[in-house]
Structures are given as structure tokens and as C-alpha cells.
Backbone as CSV, one residue per row, in Angstrom:
resi,resn,N_x,N_y,N_z,CA_x,CA_y,CA_z,C_x,C_y,C_z
1,MET,-16.239,75.551,27.909,-15.856,76.883,28.299,-14.529,76.806,29.053
2,ARG,-13.548,77.575,28.629,-12.241,77.634,29.282,-12.356,78.490,30.541
3,ILE,-11.718,78.074,31.606,-11.772,78.823,32.853,-10.374,78.996,33.441
4,SER,-10.254,79.934,34.357,-8.990,80.196,35.046,-8.897,79.334,36.300
5,ALA,-7.722,79.318,36.893,-7.530,78.584,38.145,-8.425,79.153,39.239
6,ALA,-8.566,80.470,39.293,-9.419,81.093,40.309,-10.870,80.646,40.142
7,GLU,-11.333,80.601,38.911,-12.705,80.158,38.651,-12.861,78.677,38.976
8,ALA,-11.850,77.876,38.688,-11.900,76.446,39.018,-12.016,76.254,40.526
9,ARG,-11.248,76.999,41.280,-11.338,76.907,42.747,-12.730,77.290,43.239
10,ARG,-13.285,78.352,42.686,-14.614,78.817,43.085,-15.673,77.759,42.775
11,LEU,-15.623,77.203,41.579,-16.600,76.183,41.190,-16.450,74.914,42.028
12,ALA,-15.213,74.505,42.273,-14.978,73.305,43.084,-15.519,73.500,44.497
13,ALA,-15.340,74.689,45.044,-15.844,74.982,46.388,-17.366,74.922,46.440
14,ARG,-18.001,75.121,45.292,-19.462,75.069,45.209,-19.977,73.690,44.792
15,GLY,-19.091,72.702,44.726,-19.521,71.335,44.463,-19.228,70.767,43.093
16,ALA,-18.545,71.523,42.242,-18.183,70.982,40.925,-17.186,69.838,41.101
17,LEU,-17.307,68.836,40.266,-16.361,67.721,40.273,-15.141,68.105,39.448
18,VAL,-13.964,67.951,40.028,-12.715,68.195,39.307,-12.275,66.858,38.725
19,LEU,-12.197,66.801,37.408,-11.929,65.553,36.700,-10.594,65.631,35.969
20,ASP,-9.661,64.788,36.382,-8.336,64.693,35.770,-8.417,63.618,34.691
21,VAL,-8.249,64.007,33.434,-8.398,63.047,32.336,-7.057,62.509,31.837
22,ARG,-6.028,62.644,32.654,-4.721,62.073,32.320,-4.696,60.591,32.687
23,THR,-3.592,59.943,32.404,-3.436,58.527,32.752,-3.316,58.379,34.266
24,PRO,-3.581,57.180,34.797,-3.400,56.961,36.238,-1.975,57.268,36.709
25,GLN,-0.977,56.969,35.894,0.406,57.267,36.272,0.617,58.778,36.393
26,GLU,0.123,59.534,35.425,0.247,60.989,35.486,-0.484,61.532,36.717
27,TYR,-1.668,61.013,36.962,-2.465,61.420,38.125,-1.684,61.155,39.412
28,GLY,-1.046,60.000,39.495,-0.272,59.629,40.668,0.940,60.501,40.907
29,ASP,1.400,61.162,39.858,2.554,62.058,39.987,2.173,63.406,40.596
30,GLY,0.893,63.644,40.773,0.399,64.886,41.357,-0.827,65.372,40.617
31,HIS,-1.844,65.776,41.379,-3.105,66.205,40.782,-3.720,67.341,41.597
32,LEU,-4.703,67.989,41.020,-5.384,69.067,41.712,-6.069,68.528,42.958
33,PRO,-6.151,69.341,43.993,-6.807,68.906,45.232,-8.242,68.427,44.974
34,GLY,-8.518,67.224,45.456,-9.860,66.661,45.333,-10.214,66.097,43.972
35,ALA,-9.273,66.115,43.038,-9.563,65.641,41.679,-9.792,64.134,41.645
36,VAL,-10.682,63.729,40.748,-10.968,62.325,40.489,-10.342,61.988,39.144
37,ASN,-9.709,60.830,39.056,-9.057,60.425,37.804,-10.006,59.612,36.942
38,LEU,-10.236,60.101,35.729,-10.983,59.374,34.702,-10.254,59.626,33.388
39,PRO,-9.338,58.721,33.032,-8.561,58.934,31.808,-9.463,59.149,30.596
40,LEU,-8.999,59.952,29.669,-9.760,60.203,28.453,-10.142,58.894,27.777
41,SER,-9.276,57.902,27.835,-9.563,56.610,27.196,-10.761,55.898,27.827
42,ALA,-11.181,56.331,29.017,-12.322,55.715,29.711,-13.478,56.694,29.881
43,ILE,-13.489,57.770,29.108,-14.488,58.821,29.291,-15.917,58.309,29.088
44,THR,-16.073,57.180,28.408,-17.415,56.612,28.232,-18.009,56.147,29.560
45,GLN,-17.199,56.050,30.595,-17.679,55.666,31.926,-18.022,56.887,32.775
46,ALA,-18.136,58.028,32.146,-18.343,59.279,32.879,-19.595,59.256,33.750
47,ARG,-20.665,58.672,33.275,-21.904,58.673,34.049,-21.713,57.988,35.402
48,GLN,-20.940,56.892,35.439,-20.691,56.190,36.698,-19.828,57.027,37.643
49,VAL,-18.949,57.836,37.100,-18.035,58.630,37.915,-18.668,59.967,38.324
50,ILE,-19.298,60.630,37.389,-19.834,61.969,37.639,-21.243,61.924,38.214
51,GLY,-22.051,61.027,37.681,-23.443,60.982,38.114,-24.297,61.881,37.249
52,SER,-25.055,62.721,37.876,-26.036,63.572,37.206,-25.404,64.489,36.160
53,THR,-26.107,64.655,35.052,-25.651,65.586,34.020,-25.842,67.037,34.455
54,ASP,-26.483,67.245,35.590,-26.650,68.588,36.132,-25.447,69.021,36.977
55,ARG,-24.608,68.059,37.361,-23.455,68.395,38.203,-22.392,69.109,37.382
56,PRO,-21.931,70.258,37.849,-20.849,70.949,37.140,-19.562,70.122,37.186
57,VAL,-18.818,70.153,36.080,-17.585,69.384,35.952,-16.473,70.295,35.444
58,ILE,-15.312,70.164,36.060,-14.112,70.861,35.616,-13.146,69.794,35.117
59,VAL,-12.687,69.899,33.880,-11.736,68.925,33.340,-10.375,69.585,33.140
60,TYR,-9.331,68.775,33.295,-7.984,69.255,33.004,-7.104,68.061,32.644
61,CYS,-5.955,68.360,32.031,-4.980,67.320,31.664,-3.585,67.921,31.767
62,ARG,-2.648,67.403,31.012,-1.274,67.911,31.076,-1.110,69.181,30.249
63,SER,-1.594,69.164,29.006,-1.350,70.307,28.120,-2.612,71.022,27.657
64,GLY,-3.758,70.385,27.790,-5.015,70.988,27.354,-5.698,70.271,26.214
65,ALA,-4.989,69.402,25.498,-5.600,68.702,24.362,-6.623,67.666,24.824
66,ARG,-6.247,66.836,25.793,-7.184,65.809,26.277,-8.365,66.431,27.010
67,SER,-8.117,67.499,27.749,-9.231,68.121,28.467,-10.227,68.729,27.489
68,ALA,-9.755,69.296,26.395,-10.657,69.849,25.373,-11.506,68.740,24.764
69,ARG,-10.882,67.606,24.481,-11.622,66.466,23.917,-12.635,65.935,24.935
70,ALA,-12.224,65.793,26.188,-13.125,65.310,27.234,-14.310,66.261,27.407
71,ALA,-14.045,67.559,27.393,-15.124,68.544,27.524,-16.125,68.396,26.383
72,ALA,-15.632,68.183,25.173,-16.523,68.008,24.027,-17.364,66.739,24.160
73,VAL,-16.748,65.649,24.599,-17.470,64.384,24.769,-18.533,64.513,25.859
74,LEU,-18.175,65.137,26.967,-19.130,65.300,28.061,-20.299,66.193,27.649
75,THR,-20.001,67.276,26.958,-21.057,68.170,26.494,-21.988,67.433,25.535
76,ALA,-21.423,66.669,24.618,-22.235,65.877,23.689,-23.047,64.818,24.422
77,GLY,-22.539,64.367,25.580,-23.236,63.363,26.373,-24.321,63.928,27.270
78,GLY,-24.493,65.240,27.243,-25.592,65.835,27.980,-25.238,66.643,29.205
79,TRP,-23.964,66.685,29.576,-23.597,67.506,30.726,-23.740,68.974,30.338
80,ARG,-24.392,69.731,31.192,-24.729,71.118,30.881,-23.668,72.116,31.318
81,GLN,-22.892,71.760,32.336,-21.904,72.690,32.880,-20.529,72.034,32.892
82,VAL,-19.856,72.088,31.750,-18.519,71.518,31.623,-17.534,72.662,31.409
83,CYS,-16.570,72.756,32.304,-15.562,73.816,32.228,-14.199,73.176,32.014
84,ASP,-13.395,73.783,31.163,-12.084,73.253,30.806,-10.988,74.158,31.363
85,LEU,-10.257,73.642,32.351,-9.116,74.367,32.898,-7.928,74.307,31.939
86,GLY,-7.918,73.293,31.075,-6.805,73.116,30.148,-5.699,72.296,30.780
87,GLY,-4.473,72.744,30.627,-3.325,72.012,31.150,-2.961,72.401,32.567
88,LEU,-2.159,71.551,33.199,-1.702,71.804,34.565,-0.967,73.132,34.707
89,SER,-0.377,73.618,33.634,0.342,74.891,33.711,-0.606,76.046,34.015
90,ASN,-1.913,75.848,33.825,-2.896,76.893,34.138,-3.265,76.910,35.610
91,TRP,-2.832,75.909,36.370,-3.123,75.821,37.791,-2.027,76.535,38.556
92,ASP,-2.407,77.376,39.494,-1.414,78.162,40.232,-1.334,77.786,41.704
93,GLY,-1.915,76.659,42.056,-1.895,76.228,43.452,-1.103,74.940,43.625
94,PRO,-1.103,74.435,44.852,-0.387,73.191,45.124,-1.113,71.982,44.518
95,LEU,-0.362,70.910,44.368,-0.913,69.645,43.883,-0.922,68.647,45.028
96,GLU,-1.852,67.702,44.954,-1.868,66.587,45.904,-1.043,65.456,45.319
97,PRO,-0.368,64.704,46.186,0.422,63.564,45.687,-0.462,62.413,45.253
């Protein structure tokens, strides 16, 4: 499910995990507040990073392609609440370094 920046903030405030599926270098250049980096290439390790399949997850990337793929993989893996912010251009707030 695609969501807006406002919805992402609301979900994150309620305990959703914000998952940045870009490369570590991209993540290091700036990421959403509180985001955890799990590159799409390592998405098979999601259970170790996210934990319970009941935990809501928000995914994002640079343009939206990787986040869409990550959302599909997570949903297929049993996560029930996966939200896709898409690309960083959909975020309207500050980034953490």
C-alpha cells in the first residue's frame, strides 16, 4: 500500500519500523529519521531486522522501484502491514545524516 509522508510519520510514531532499502552509501548520505538500513539485496534477512510479522513496516528508497520490490517480498514473506512511501522525493521533512 502506497502512503504519504504524513501517513508515514503517523505510523512511525505508533511504532512502525521505517526501513530504508537503499545501499549503505545512499543511507549514509541522509535518511528518514529513525530509519534502519536493510538494502534490497539483503531483504532475505528481514526477519532478523524487523522481527515479528505483526510489526508494521514502512519501506522507501531513492525513486520507488526498490521499495515496491521490497514491499512485495515482505508481503510474500508474511508481513501483514507493509506500507510503501516510495522514493525520497515523497518525503517532505528533514533527513538525518
